[in-house]
N, C-alpha and C positions, 0 to 999 in steps of 0.2 A: 504494500500500500504506500502511496505517496501523498504528500500534503499539498493542497491547493487552497486558494482563497475564494470565499463566496462573499459578494458584496450585495447589499440590499438597499434600496431607496424607493421612495414613493414620488409620484408625479401627479399633477393636477389633471392631466388628460393623456389619452393614449398616444396622441401625436408626439408630444415631447418625450415620453418614455421610449417610443419606437425610434425617434430621431437619435437619441443618445445611444440606444442599444446598437443601432446600425453603425454609428460612428465608432464605437468601441471595437466592433468587429472589423471595420475597414482599417482602423489604425493598428490592428493586431494587439490591442490591449486586453481583449477578451476572446476566449475560445468559443464561448456560447453565452447567449443571453435569453432570458424569458421575461415576457411582459404579461401580466394578468390583472384583471379587475378585482378590486377589493372595496369594502366599505370601512371607513375610518371614523373614529370618534375621539376627540381630543379637545383640550382647552387652548384657546388662542385669543390673546387680547382680552382676557378675563371673561370669555364667553365659551360655552360648550358648543363645539362644532361637530356636525355630522356631514360627511360628504363621500362621494365616490371618488376613488383615486386609482392609479395604476401602479402596481409594484413592479419594479425592475430588479431582476436577480441576475448577477453577473458572475461567471466562472472565469477566474484568471489564475495566473501563477504568482507565488509569493514575491518573486523578483520584479513583477510588473505591477504589484499592488499600489505602490505610492503614485506612480504615473496615472494609473487607472482612477484612483480616488481623486486626484487633482482634476482630471478631465471631468469626472462626474460632478464634482462640486462647482467648478467654473461654468459648466453648461446648464446647471440646474435652474429651474424656474421659480423655486421657492426662496424667500428671503433667508430662511433658516432651514436648510435641508438636513434631514436625518439620513446618514449613511452608516449602515451597520456592516461590520466585518466579522466573519467567522472563518476559522481554519478547519478544514475537513479532510478526511482521508478518502482517496479514490483508488480504484484498482489500477494496476500498472499499465494495462493496455489503454485505458482512458487517458492516463497521464502522458503516455507516449504520443497519443493522438493530439493532445493539447500542445505538446512541445513542437510537433510538426506544423500544426495550424498557426501557431504564434511565431514560428521561425526561430525558436530558441535552441 
């Protein structure tokens, strides 16, 4: 098993999530991305908010993590984006595929 980085963030609409997902793939900062609809509930400016958002999940290598995080944050549509990072173990064949796709 090999370690990779999973990054998660939410976007206000599918268009912005898709745009960043595609840019990460084109820039070889991510091997794979997923965009899916979610319902969120949170407090913002002292009011409880409920809204539909789009979650972007990004699979990248640990050595590309900082550049990927920077691109995600700079391109984000929210004033205060939440970007979550997790390290996970993947099977060796998937890891080798990621290395080839990302040119590492």
